[in-house]
Each structure stands twice: as C-alpha cells, then as structure tokens.
C-alpha positions as CSV (number, residue, x, y, z in Angstrom):
1,M,119.5,101.3,125.9
2,I,117.3,104.1,124.5
3,Q,119.4,106.8,122.7
4,I,116.6,108.8,121.1
5,K,116.9,112.4,122.1
6,I,113.5,113.9,122.6
7,N,112.5,117.2,124.0
8,H,109.8,115.9,126.3
9,K,108.7,119.3,127.4
10,A,108.3,120.5,123.9
11,I,106.3,117.4,122.9
12,A,104.0,117.7,125.9
13,V,103.2,121.3,124.9
14,V,102.9,120.6,121.2
15,M,100.4,117.8,121.9
16,V,98.1,120.3,123.6
17,G,97.2,122.0,120.3
18,S,96.9,118.9,118.1
19,L,96.6,115.8,120.1
20,L,95.6,116.2,123.7
21,L,92.0,116.0,124.6
22,G,90.0,119.1,125.2
23,S,89.7,118.9,129.0
24,C,93.1,120.5,129.6
25,R,92.6,123.6,127.4
26,K,91.7,125.7,130.5
27,N,95.4,125.5,131.4
28,F,96.8,127.3,128.4
29,E,97.6,130.4,130.3
30,R,100.1,128.5,132.4
31,I,102.4,127.8,129.5
32,N,105.5,130.0,128.9
33,E,105.2,132.4,126.0
34,D,107.6,130.2,123.9
35,P,105.5,127.0,123.6
36,N,108.3,125.0,122.1
37,N,110.7,125.6,124.9
38,P,108.8,126.0,128.2
39,K,110.6,126.5,131.5
40,E,108.0,124.3,133.3
41,V,105.3,122.0,132.1
42,P,102.3,121.7,134.4
43,N,101.7,118.2,135.9
44,S,98.2,118.3,134.3
45,Y,99.8,118.5,130.8
46,L,102.2,115.7,131.7
47,L,99.4,113.4,132.8
48,T,97.2,114.0,129.8
49,G,100.1,113.4,127.5
50,A,101.1,110.3,129.3
51,Q,97.6,108.8,129.3
52,R,97.2,109.6,125.6
53,G,100.7,108.5,124.7
54,I,100.5,105.2,126.5
55,M,97.3,104.3,124.8
56,D,98.3,105.4,121.4
57,N,101.5,103.4,121.5
58,T,99.6,100.3,122.8
59,I,96.8,100.2,120.2
60,D,98.4,101.8,117.2
61,V,98.7,100.0,113.9
62,W,102.3,99.0,114.3
63,W,102.0,97.5,117.8
64,G,98.3,97.1,118.5
65,A,97.3,95.7,115.1
66,N,100.5,94.3,113.6
67,V,101.6,92.6,116.8
68,G,98.9,92.5,119.4
69,N,95.7,91.8,117.4
70,Q,97.6,89.3,115.2
71,L,99.3,87.5,118.1
72,G,95.8,87.2,119.6
73,Q,94.6,86.0,116.2
74,Y,91.7,88.5,116.1
75,W,92.9,90.0,112.9
76,S,94.6,88.6,109.8
77,S,96.9,90.4,107.4
78,N,95.6,90.8,103.9
79,Q,98.9,92.0,102.6
80,Y,102.4,92.1,104.0
81,T,101.6,88.9,105.9
82,S,105.0,88.0,107.3
83,E,104.0,89.3,110.8
84,S,101.0,86.9,110.9
85,R,103.6,84.2,110.5
86,Y,105.7,85.7,113.3
87,N,108.5,87.2,111.2
88,Y,108.6,90.7,112.5
89,R,110.4,93.5,110.8
90,T,113.3,94.9,112.9
91,N,111.7,98.4,113.0
92,V,108.5,97.0,114.6
93,T,110.2,95.9,117.8
94,N,112.8,98.7,117.8
95,S,110.1,101.4,117.5
96,A,107.8,99.9,120.1
97,W,110.6,99.6,122.6
98,Q,111.7,103.2,122.0
99,R,108.2,104.6,122.1
100,F,107.3,102.8,125.4
101,Y,110.4,104.0,127.1
102,S,110.9,107.4,125.4
103,G,108.1,108.4,123.0
104,A,108.5,109.4,119.4
105,S,106.6,110.5,116.3
106,N,104.2,107.9,115.1
107,D,101.9,107.7,112.0
108,Q,101.4,111.5,111.5
109,Q,101.1,112.0,115.3
110,V,103.6,113.2,117.9
111,N,103.2,111.4,121.1
112,V,105.0,110.8,124.3
113,G,106.0,107.4,125.8
114,G,104.3,108.0,129.1
115,L,106.9,106.6,131.5
116,Y,109.1,109.7,131.5
117,E,106.1,112.0,132.0
118,L,104.7,109.9,134.8
119,D,108.1,109.8,136.5
120,Q,108.3,113.6,136.2
121,I,104.9,113.9,138.0
122,I,106.1,111.7,140.8
123,K,109.4,113.6,141.1
124,K,107.8,117.0,141.1
125,C,105.1,116.1,143.6
126,T,107.8,114.7,145.9
127,E,110.3,117.5,145.5
128,E,108.0,120.5,145.0
129,P,104.7,119.6,146.7
130,D,103.6,123.2,147.1
131,L,104.1,124.0,143.4
132,S,102.5,120.7,142.3
133,S,99.5,121.0,144.5
134,V,97.9,123.4,142.0
135,D,97.1,120.4,139.9
136,G,95.5,118.4,142.7
137,D,96.3,116.6,145.9
138,V,100.0,115.6,145.5
139,N,99.5,112.1,147.0
140,N,96.7,111.4,144.6
141,Q,98.8,112.6,141.7
142,I,101.6,110.3,142.7
143,A,99.1,107.4,143.1
144,V,97.7,107.8,139.6
145,A,101.1,108.3,138.0
146,T,102.4,105.2,139.7
147,M,99.4,103.0,138.8
148,L,99.8,103.9,135.2
149,K,103.5,103.1,135.3
150,V,102.6,99.7,136.8
151,W,100.1,99.1,134.0
152,L,102.6,99.8,131.2
153,F,105.6,98.0,132.8
154,Q,103.4,94.9,133.2
155,N,102.5,95.0,129.6
156,M,106.2,95.4,128.7
157,T,107.5,92.5,130.8
158,D,104.6,90.3,129.6
159,T,105.8,90.9,126.1
160,W,109.6,90.5,126.5
161,G,110.2,89.0,129.9
162,D,113.2,90.5,131.6
163,I,113.5,94.2,130.8
164,P,115.1,97.4,132.2
165,Y,113.0,98.4,135.2
166,S,114.9,99.4,138.4
167,E,117.5,101.4,136.4
168,A,115.2,102.6,133.7
169,L,114.2,106.3,133.2
170,Q,117.5,107.5,134.7
171,A,119.4,108.4,131.5
172,E,121.3,111.3,133.1
173,K,122.9,108.9,135.6
174,I,122.6,105.4,134.0
175,K,123.3,105.2,130.3
176,S,123.1,101.4,130.1
177,P,120.4,100.1,132.4
178,K,120.5,96.5,133.6
179,Y,117.6,94.1,132.9
180,D,115.7,93.0,135.9
181,S,114.3,89.5,136.1
182,Q,110.6,89.2,135.5
183,E,110.2,87.7,139.0
184,D,111.8,90.8,140.5
185,I,109.8,93.1,138.2
186,Y,106.5,91.6,139.4
187,K,107.5,91.9,143.0
188,G,108.5,95.6,142.4
189,L,105.2,96.3,140.5
190,M,103.1,94.8,143.3
191,N,105.0,96.9,145.9
192,D,104.6,100.0,143.8
193,L,100.9,99.4,143.4
194,N,100.4,98.8,147.1
195,N,102.2,102.0,147.9
196,A,100.0,103.9,145.3
197,L,96.8,102.5,146.8
198,S,97.9,103.5,150.3
199,L,98.3,107.1,149.1
200,I,94.8,107.5,147.7
201,D,92.5,109.9,149.5
202,V,89.1,109.7,147.9
203,A,88.0,112.8,149.8
204,A,90.9,114.9,148.4
205,S,91.1,116.4,144.9
206,G,92.2,114.2,142.1
207,P,94.7,115.2,139.5
208,N,94.0,117.9,136.9
209,G,94.5,116.7,133.3
210,D,93.1,113.3,134.0
211,V,91.3,112.2,130.8
212,V,90.5,108.7,132.0
213,Y,88.5,109.4,135.2
214,N,88.4,113.2,135.4
215,G,90.1,113.1,138.8
216,D,87.6,110.7,140.4
217,M,89.8,109.0,143.0
218,T,87.1,106.5,143.9
219,L,87.4,105.1,140.4
220,W,91.1,105.2,140.5
221,K,91.1,103.2,143.6
222,K,88.9,100.6,141.9
223,F,91.3,100.6,138.9
224,G,94.3,100.0,141.2
225,N,92.6,97.1,142.9
226,S,91.5,95.6,139.5
227,L,95.1,95.9,138.3
228,K,96.3,94.3,141.5
229,M,94.1,91.3,140.7
230,R,95.6,91.0,137.3
231,L,99.2,91.2,138.7
232,A,98.3,88.5,141.2
233,L,96.8,86.1,138.7
234,R,99.8,86.3,136.4
235,T,102.0,84.8,139.2
236,A,99.5,82.4,140.6
237,D,101.3,79.3,139.3
238,K,104.6,80.6,140.7
239,D,103.7,81.8,144.2
240,A,100.2,80.7,144.9
241,A,100.0,81.8,148.5
242,A,101.3,85.4,147.8
243,S,99.1,85.7,144.7
244,Q,96.0,84.5,146.6
245,A,96.6,86.9,149.5
246,A,97.1,89.9,147.1
247,F,94.0,89.0,145.0
248,E,91.8,88.6,148.0
249,A,92.9,91.8,149.5
250,A,92.2,93.7,146.3
251,N,88.8,92.1,146.0
252,T,88.0,93.1,149.6
253,D,89.2,96.7,149.1
254,G,87.0,97.1,146.0
255,A,87.5,96.5,142.3
256,F,85.3,97.3,139.3
257,T,81.7,96.3,139.8
258,S,80.1,97.6,136.5
259,N,80.9,98.9,133.0
260,S,80.6,102.4,134.4
261,D,83.9,101.7,136.2
262,N,85.8,100.9,133.0
263,A,89.2,102.7,132.5
264,L,88.9,104.1,129.0
265,L,90.8,106.7,127.0
266,Q,87.9,108.4,125.2
267,Y,89.2,109.5,121.8
268,G,87.6,112.5,119.9
269,T,87.2,113.5,116.4
270,Y,90.1,114.5,114.1
271,P,92.8,115.5,115.1
272,S,92.3,113.7,118.4
273,G,91.1,110.4,117.1
274,N,92.0,106.8,117.7
275,P,95.3,105.9,115.9
276,I,93.6,103.1,114.0
277,Y,91.4,105.7,112.4
278,Y,94.4,107.7,111.3
279,N,96.0,104.6,109.7
280,R,92.8,103.7,107.8
281,Y,91.4,107.1,106.7
282,I,94.3,109.6,106.9
283,S,97.1,107.3,105.7
284,G,94.7,105.3,103.5
285,R,95.9,101.9,104.6
286,N,93.7,98.7,104.7
287,D,96.1,96.0,105.7
288,Y,94.0,94.0,108.3
289,C,90.7,92.2,108.3
290,A,88.9,89.6,110.3
291,S,90.7,86.4,111.1
292,N,89.0,83.2,110.2
293,I,90.0,81.7,113.6
294,F,88.1,84.5,115.5
295,L,85.2,85.1,113.1
296,D,84.5,81.8,111.3
297,S,85.5,79.4,114.0
298,T,84.4,81.3,117.1
299,L,82.0,84.3,116.7
300,T,79.7,82.9,114.0
301,P,79.2,79.3,115.3
302,L,78.4,80.8,118.8
303,N,75.9,83.3,117.3
304,D,77.9,86.0,119.1
305,P,76.1,89.4,119.2
306,R,79.4,91.1,119.2
307,R,80.2,89.9,115.7
308,E,78.6,93.0,114.0
309,C,80.4,95.2,116.6
310,F,83.8,93.9,115.5
311,F,83.4,93.3,111.8
312,A,81.3,93.8,108.7
313,P,80.0,91.3,106.1
314,A,82.1,91.0,103.0
315,S,80.9,93.7,100.6
316,A,80.9,91.5,97.5
317,T,79.0,88.5,99.1
318,G,77.2,89.8,102.2
319,L,78.8,86.8,104.0
320,W,80.7,86.8,107.3
321,T,84.1,85.5,106.0
322,G,87.4,85.9,107.8
323,E,90.8,85.7,106.0
324,V,92.7,82.5,106.6
325,Y,95.2,83.3,109.3
326,G,98.9,83.2,108.5
327,L,98.9,83.0,104.7
328,S,101.9,83.6,102.5
329,E,101.8,86.9,100.7
330,A,101.2,85.1,97.4
331,N,98.3,83.1,98.8
332,G,96.9,86.1,100.7
333,A,96.8,88.1,97.5
334,Q,94.4,85.5,95.9
335,T,91.3,86.8,97.7
336,P,90.2,90.4,97.2
337,N,89.3,92.5,100.1
338,S,85.7,92.7,98.9
339,R,85.2,89.0,99.6
340,I,86.6,89.2,103.2
341,S,84.9,90.7,106.3
342,Q,86.6,94.0,107.1
343,R,86.8,95.8,110.4
344,S,83.5,97.4,111.4
345,A,82.7,101.1,111.2
346,L,82.8,101.1,115.0
347,T,86.3,99.6,115.3
348,L,87.6,102.0,112.6
349,S,86.0,105.1,114.1
350,A,87.9,108.1,115.4
351,T,86.0,108.0,118.7
352,L,86.5,104.3,119.5
353,P,87.9,104.4,123.1
354,G,91.1,102.7,124.1
355,I,90.7,100.3,127.0
356,Y,93.1,100.3,129.9
357,L,91.1,97.8,132.0
358,D,87.5,96.8,132.1
359,Y,84.8,95.2,134.3
360,A,84.5,92.1,132.1
361,Q,88.1,91.2,132.9
362,V,87.5,91.6,136.6
363,E,84.6,89.1,136.5
364,F,86.6,86.6,134.5
365,M,89.4,86.9,137.0
366,L,86.9,86.3,139.9
367,A,85.6,83.2,138.1
368,E,89.2,81.9,137.9
369,A,89.8,82.8,141.5
370,V,86.8,80.7,142.6
371,E,88.1,77.8,140.5
372,R,91.5,78.1,142.3
373,G,89.7,77.9,145.6
374,W,90.4,81.5,146.6
375,N,88.0,83.3,149.0
376,V,86.3,85.9,146.8
377,G,82.6,85.0,147.1
378,G,80.1,83.9,144.5
379,T,80.4,81.0,142.1
380,A,82.6,80.6,139.1
381,Q,79.5,80.3,136.8
382,D,78.0,83.6,138.2
383,H,81.3,85.5,137.6
384,Y,81.7,83.9,134.2
385,N,78.1,85.0,133.3
386,N,78.8,88.5,134.6
387,G,82.0,88.7,132.5
388,V,80.2,87.6,129.3
389,T,77.3,89.9,129.9
390,A,79.5,92.9,130.7
391,S,81.4,92.4,127.4
392,I,78.3,92.1,125.3
393,D,76.7,95.1,126.9
394,F,79.9,97.2,126.5
395,W,80.4,96.5,122.8
396,T,76.7,96.5,121.7
397,G,76.3,99.8,123.7
398,L,79.2,101.4,121.8
399,N,77.8,100.0,118.5
400,G,74.2,101.1,119.2
401,T,72.9,97.6,118.7
402,T,71.3,95.0,120.9
403,G,72.7,91.8,122.3
404,D,70.8,89.1,124.2
405,A,73.4,88.0,126.7
406,A,71.0,85.5,128.4
407,A,70.3,83.8,125.1
408,Y,74.0,83.7,124.2
409,L,74.8,82.1,127.6
410,A,72.0,79.5,127.3
411,Q,73.8,77.9,124.3
412,P,75.4,74.5,125.2
413,D,78.8,75.6,123.9
414,V,78.7,78.8,126.0
415,N,76.8,77.7,129.2
416,Y,79.4,77.2,131.9
417,T,78.0,73.8,132.9
418,T,78.0,72.3,129.4
419,A,80.7,74.2,127.5
420,P,83.6,72.0,126.4
421,G,86.8,71.7,128.4
422,D,87.9,72.4,131.9
423,W,87.6,75.7,133.6
424,K,90.7,77.1,131.9
425,Q,89.2,76.3,128.5
426,K,85.8,77.7,129.4
427,I,87.0,80.9,131.0
428,G,89.9,81.3,128.6
429,V,87.8,81.3,125.4
430,Q,85.2,83.8,126.7
431,K,87.9,86.0,128.2
432,W,89.8,85.9,124.9
433,I,86.6,87.0,123.0
434,A,86.1,89.8,125.5
435,L,89.7,91.0,125.1
436,F,89.1,91.9,121.5
437,D,91.0,95.1,120.6
438,Q,93.4,94.3,123.6
439,G,95.4,91.9,121.5
440,V,98.5,91.5,123.7
441,Q,96.2,90.7,126.7
442,G,94.4,88.0,124.6
443,W,97.8,86.5,123.7
444,V,98.8,86.6,127.4
445,E,95.7,84.7,128.4
446,W,96.4,82.0,125.8
447,R,99.9,81.6,127.2
448,R,98.6,81.6,130.7
449,L,95.5,79.4,130.4
450,G,96.4,77.3,127.4
451,F,92.8,77.3,125.9
452,T,92.6,75.6,122.5
453,K,91.6,78.3,120.1
454,L,94.7,79.8,118.6
455,Q,96.2,78.0,115.7
456,L,99.5,77.8,113.8
457,P,99.7,80.0,110.7
458,A,98.2,78.2,107.7
459,D,101.3,78.6,105.6
460,G,103.7,77.9,108.4
461,V,105.8,79.8,111.0
462,L,108.7,81.9,109.6
463,D,110.5,82.5,112.9
464,G,110.4,79.8,115.6
465,T,108.5,76.6,115.9
466,G,105.0,77.8,117.1
467,I,103.0,80.7,118.4
468,P,105.4,83.0,120.1
469,R,105.8,82.8,123.9
470,R,107.5,86.2,123.9
471,M,108.8,88.9,121.5
472,K,112.5,89.1,120.7
473,Y,114.4,92.0,122.1
474,P,114.9,94.9,119.7
475,V,118.1,94.8,117.7
476,L,119.1,98.2,118.9
477,E,119.6,96.8,122.4
478,Q,122.2,94.3,121.1
479,T,124.2,97.3,119.9
480,L,123.6,100.0,122.4
481,N,123.2,98.0,125.6
482,S,125.0,94.8,124.7
483,A,126.5,93.8,128.1
484,N,123.1,94.0,129.8
485,Y,121.4,92.4,126.8
486,N,123.8,89.5,127.0
487,A,123.3,89.1,130.7
488,A,119.5,89.1,130.2
489,V,119.7,86.4,127.6
490,A,122.0,84.3,129.7
491,A,119.6,84.5,132.6
492,Q,116.2,84.2,130.8
493,G,117.2,81.9,127.9
494,A,117.8,82.4,124.2
495,D,116.5,85.6,122.7
496,E,113.9,83.6,120.6
497,Q,110.2,83.7,120.4
498,D,109.9,80.2,121.6
499,T,111.6,81.0,124.9
500,R,109.2,81.1,127.9
501,M,109.4,83.9,130.4
502,W,109.4,83.4,134.2
503,W,105.6,83.2,134.8
504,D,105.1,81.1,131.7
505,K,107.6,78.4,132.5
506,P,106.2,75.0,133.6
C-alpha cells in the first residue's frame, strides 16, 4: 500500500515552471495566486503532468536504464553491476512502485506518477462536465486519460503480475487495496480501452495540455487501437479466440500506419530534458554502456544501420565493443570506459523523445497475427519488412544519418525467408532490436516469444536461477499491505523472479 503523502495539486503546478513542456504556458492565468496551494488545477495541467510523469518514471535511470534496458540486455553496467546479475537494491523496486502509483521527486526533478492525475481528469469530467469543458470535449478528455491509464497499468502488471488495480487510487476509502489477478486486470484493461475508444469524437476538440498529439483525436484513436492490439497479443496463448477478435477489430478500426503516427513525448532542452540526460550531464553519472549481447552479437554482425544511432565507438580504440553483460563488480572494473562503446550523443541528448508506442511495433504485431492465422491482411514477410524499415527510418531520422533498410533486409540472416529459426525467432529478434530504449517491452517480448538472444549473466545470477520472468514486489508492500501481499503470493506463486505470471505460464 502506498503511504507517501504528496500534494499532487502543488506538484502539478510546480512542474509548470520547471518541468512541463511549453505548450501549456498559455494557461498560467488560470492558476490561483498561491501556486503552491491552488484551489483547483486545470485538467490541462493534470494531463501534461501525467504524460510527462509517466514517461519520466518509465525511462529514467533507475527504472528505464537500471531495470528495463538491462533486463532487455541492451545496456550493461560498467560499475555497480549487481542489477545486471538480477540482484536489485530494495529502493529500486520500492521507488518505482511508489512513483508509478503516487509520484515522487526523482533525480533532481519533481514529477507526478500519472495515475492519480489521470483519475482526477476522469472524475472532474464526469462530475463537473461544464467546468471541465473549457479544456476540450469532456468525452475526449476521458478517453485520452483512460487510454494512458491502460498503457501504464499494462506495463505494471507485465512487470509484477498481480497488482492492485480495481481498488487502487482510492486512498481516502481503501487504505490497503487488494491485488487483482493478472487475468482479471487484462480483462479490465480491455474493457476500459474499448469504452475509451467508444467515447472518441474525432470531430470534437481534443484535450488541452496534450503534449503527445496536441489534441489530435484521430491520432489518439489510432493509438488506442494500436494499444488494443498489444493487449490482445499478450493474452493470445491464454484465450486465442477473444484475443483474435479484439486484434482484428482494432486493425479494422485503424491503428498506426506510419512513423508520423508514433506516440512520443518530445522532450526539450534543459530544464525540460530527457531524464537520462539529467543523469549523465547534470548528475555526472556514467554507469551504463553498450551490452556485448546487443552490440557485438547482434548489431555489428547484421551491419545494422541503427548501431551508430544507439552507441559510439570506444574512444580509445575506435572499435565497436560492448561490455560483457553481467560481470561481477571486480571483473567489470578491469576494462576502462574508454575501451567500451558508450551511449551515443543521440541517446544521451536532452531532446531524445520518450516512446509510448510506435508504428514499427504495430507492423511486427501484424506479422505475428498473420502467422497465427488471424484475418488482418498482407503477408507476414511484408509486415516484418515494414516493421524493420519503420524502425530504421525512425532512428536514423532522429540521428540525422542514413540507413538502407532494403540492403539490411536483403541479408540472409535478416531476410524473412532465410533468417534462422521459426516465426517467433525471426519476428522476436527484429522486434527486440526495434524496441531499443523501451527495455521492459523488449524483456516482455523475450518472455512471450522465447527468441534465443538474451543470455545469462557472464558471472552468474545473484537472485534466482535465470533471466527474471517478473520483478519481486517491493518490500514496503510486505509491511504496509501485508494481508493483500500474502494473498497475492498465495494466488500467483512465490514472490521470486523465477515465478511466471499468468500470461507467461505454459
């Protein structure tokens, strides 16, 4: 149970000055004269804060780098390497859980968790539609807030399994929320998403304060359908008929069709930059570098044009060399940073966008749907090629470089007809590459598809017996919500990283 006491209204307003993106500055006059204790926070500020807070908490150095990009084996630790061997410090999971549910200060930034703010938008639009309509059509506001909640709750349940869902965000009434089963959570998320999609009116005004799509409800509808595809595929091996029906309906209704549809949080320059920039250049940390599994064993052998987008050659040698993944701290200290490929200027830049969902993922999902025999049109190879091309175009476009997707796809180890393995291996590997900087999603696809790229840490696993299938619950839950924690463990299985969650069980 979350016990952090946070003045969400104050945080939402404080963020305007130092963290929120510039598009909401026009609403300053609507804030009460005392900015630290406003009587009412406009929905536009709540939405901007939620969009920024959700992304910050997802991609920041503690969760996005330390957990996500190492679980996905995109990055290696070059010091403090225990997390690359799956021994996570207590504060890593405690703080992530707290921030996702409640928000908190984080690496010189004050951000919100997102769920509370999105819930407030829905509540205000429902109970005070006339007052809320100043920030856009109320149904469209509810739809956008609901879709973002679905996005975050899916990430959370895919990380821990059973979590508080139906009784979450009700601290005034429920101090100790129960844990819902992942099966029930997925059913609830699909229902919430369908309701949100039904509310969208593309002819009406979108929400003010939207820094993802600037209130474009046509794009939000595409986002909702793309997210619906992702929900459906996660449960395809548990309820094939329902998953197929949902996926096909989303495809018919219209998902992403190009990179221009990508759902991105566009960061700005200091002080509105990407949190990884803050960690590297404001805090002065340099704890992560290229993983040999991703760089040496994947990008370089495949002549991948995204390599220079993601990493830089080692400064001392000019060579592309990743750090061996999962070394002990003693062994990791043997190689100086100058002899290892570090993160590229692009991936360390303040303006690197955070990715909610992108077109490349949609095409890989369509390729998988074809292989499953679902009625989505096209061939698996065409959708696979589209996914690879979209990813290359996106990353080289950000980097200002060129990438020949056709030449890349012509290589025997990449070409869909000749690449090694079954369809899960072929699609899985390329989707994993495309999910760089979305580490948790890359880890999810490994668990789901079982492609053979991820490896055990070189110096052994410190917690568990293999690559984690889930994260352990935060220790604070054992103390503050013990009865419901114990019930969740009894239902799902031991609170261990080897325990498989519902959709991951054979």
